[in-house]
C-alpha positions as CSV (number, residue, x, y, z in Angstrom):
1,M,91.3,181.3,128.2
2,T,94.9,182.2,128.9
3,E,97.2,183.1,126.1
4,E,98.8,179.7,126.4
5,E,95.5,177.9,126.3
6,L,94.5,180.0,123.2
7,R,97.8,179.0,121.5
8,I,97.2,175.3,122.2
9,R,93.6,175.5,121.1
10,G,94.8,177.2,117.9
11,Y,97.2,174.3,117.3
12,L,94.5,171.7,117.9
13,T,92.1,173.4,115.6
14,S,94.6,174.1,112.7
15,Q,96.4,170.8,112.9
16,A,93.3,168.6,113.3
17,A,91.8,170.3,110.2
18,K,95.0,169.7,108.1
19,L,96.0,166.2,109.2
20,T,94.2,163.0,108.2
21,P,92.8,160.9,111.0
22,A,95.5,158.3,110.2
23,A,98.2,161.0,110.7
24,I,96.6,162.0,114.0
25,V,96.5,158.4,115.1
26,E,100.2,158.1,114.3
27,K,101.0,161.2,116.3
28,V,99.0,159.8,119.3
29,R,100.8,156.4,119.0
30,S,104.2,158.2,119.0
31,A,103.2,160.1,122.2
32,M,102.0,156.8,123.7
33,A,105.5,155.4,123.1
34,D,107.0,158.5,124.8
35,L,104.7,158.0,127.7
36,D,105.6,154.3,128.0
37,E,109.3,155.1,127.9
38,A,109.0,157.7,130.6
39,A,106.9,155.4,132.8
40,R,109.5,152.7,132.4
41,A,112.2,155.1,133.5
42,V,110.7,155.3,137.0
43,P,112.4,152.8,139.3
44,P,109.8,149.9,139.4
45,A,110.1,149.6,143.2
46,R,109.2,153.3,143.5
47,F,106.5,153.5,140.9
48,A,103.8,154.2,143.5
49,D,106.0,156.6,145.6
50,R,105.4,160.3,145.5
51,P,108.5,162.5,145.1
52,G,106.9,165.1,147.4
53,A,103.9,165.3,149.7
54,D,101.9,167.2,147.1
55,D,103.2,165.4,144.0
56,W,101.7,162.5,142.1
57,S,103.3,159.2,141.9
58,A,104.0,157.6,138.5
59,N,101.1,155.2,139.3
60,D,98.8,158.3,139.9
61,V,99.9,159.8,136.6
62,M,99.2,156.7,134.6
63,A,95.8,156.2,136.4
64,H,94.9,159.8,135.4
65,V,96.0,159.2,131.8
66,L,93.7,156.1,131.7
67,D,90.8,158.1,133.3
68,A,91.2,160.9,130.8
69,D,91.5,158.4,127.9
70,A,88.2,156.8,128.9
71,H,86.5,160.2,129.1
72,F,87.7,161.7,125.9
73,G,87.6,158.3,124.0
74,E,84.0,158.0,124.9
75,G,83.4,161.5,123.7
76,I,84.9,160.7,120.4
77,L,83.0,157.5,120.0
78,S,79.7,159.2,121.0
79,A,80.3,161.9,118.4
80,L,81.1,159.5,115.6
81,D,78.2,157.2,116.5
82,D,75.8,160.3,116.8
83,R,74.7,159.3,120.3
84,P,74.6,161.5,123.4
85,F,77.7,161.9,125.4
86,L,76.8,161.8,129.0
87,P,79.9,162.5,131.0
88,P,79.8,162.0,134.8
89,A,78.2,164.9,136.6
90,E,81.4,165.3,138.7
91,R,84.6,163.7,137.4
92,R,87.0,162.9,140.2
93,E,90.4,161.2,140.0
94,P,90.4,158.0,142.0
95,K,91.6,158.8,145.6
96,V,93.6,155.6,145.5
97,A,94.5,154.4,142.1
98,P,95.0,150.6,141.7
99,R,98.7,149.8,141.9
100,R,100.1,148.6,138.6
101,T,103.4,148.4,136.9
102,A,104.4,150.7,134.1
103,Q,103.9,147.7,131.7
104,A,100.4,147.0,133.0
105,W,99.3,150.7,132.6
106,S,100.8,150.9,129.1
107,D,99.1,147.6,128.1
108,L,95.7,149.0,129.4
109,L,96.2,152.2,127.5
110,E,97.1,150.3,124.3
111,Q,94.0,148.1,124.7
112,S,91.7,151.1,125.3
113,R,93.0,153.0,122.3
114,A,93.1,150.1,119.9
115,A,89.3,150.1,119.6
116,L,89.2,153.9,119.4
117,F,91.8,154.0,116.7
118,Q,90.0,151.3,114.7
119,R,86.8,153.3,114.8
120,V,88.5,156.6,114.0
121,L,90.3,155.1,111.0
122,A,87.1,153.7,109.6
123,A,85.2,157.0,110.0
124,D,84.6,159.6,107.3
125,P,87.2,162.3,108.2
126,S,84.6,165.1,107.7
127,A,81.7,163.3,109.5
128,K,80.2,164.6,112.7
129,L,82.7,167.5,113.1
130,E,79.8,169.7,114.4
131,R,79.5,167.5,117.5
132,A,81.2,169.1,120.4
133,I,83.2,167.4,123.1
134,Q,83.7,169.7,126.0
135,H,87.2,170.2,127.5
136,G,87.7,172.1,130.7
137,M,90.5,174.3,129.4
138,F,90.0,174.4,125.7
139,G,86.2,174.6,125.3
140,S,84.3,172.7,122.6
141,L,86.5,170.4,120.4
142,N,85.4,168.2,117.6
143,W,86.4,164.6,117.5
144,R,89.6,165.2,115.5
145,E,90.7,168.0,117.8
146,T,90.0,165.8,120.8
147,L,92.0,162.9,119.4
148,L,94.9,165.3,118.8
149,F,94.5,166.7,122.3
150,M,95.1,163.1,123.6
151,R,98.6,163.4,122.0
152,L,99.3,166.6,123.9
153,H,98.0,165.1,127.1
154,D,100.2,162.0,126.8
155,L,103.3,164.2,126.0
156,D,102.6,166.5,129.0
157,H,102.4,163.5,131.3
158,A,105.4,161.9,129.8
159,G,107.3,165.0,130.9
160,Q,105.8,164.7,134.4
161,L,106.9,161.1,134.5
162,K,110.5,162.1,133.5
163,Q,110.6,164.5,136.4
164,I,109.3,161.8,138.8
165,A,111.9,159.4,137.5
166,A,114.7,161.9,138.0
167,A,113.5,162.7,141.6
168,L,113.2,159.1,142.5
169,A,116.5,157.9,140.9
């Protein structure tokens, strides 16, 4: 791991141990609001446009966020329900994401996370912390760390969406 990745992992580990699941959920909800605001800042007519040939469109960013949400959300639920987590053998972003509006993507994310938040808030905060959810950069995370990671992921992509909005304005 790089120094930056170690720093982030340290944050995830220390904060997830200190914060209650309810406090983590509130942090994730706040990041979701930032993500939604950043997505709405992209001109609607240009939501699927890429600022540069190698850049993602806002639509691509939101499709990625939903893909990651499904993956890590399922990992959290598998850990809490003490069932195997069988991620796809090879995860790939969709080559062509369905075209949706910022509102539609945000609604899908809200719907997806509502059930996750309900389950997390009903869980024993210290249950199943030994169950590992693998992350490509940060290694093994427990369900609380993974939930907190979702916050950082949303904030990272909110920043990306702000850059896209500025480039397409």
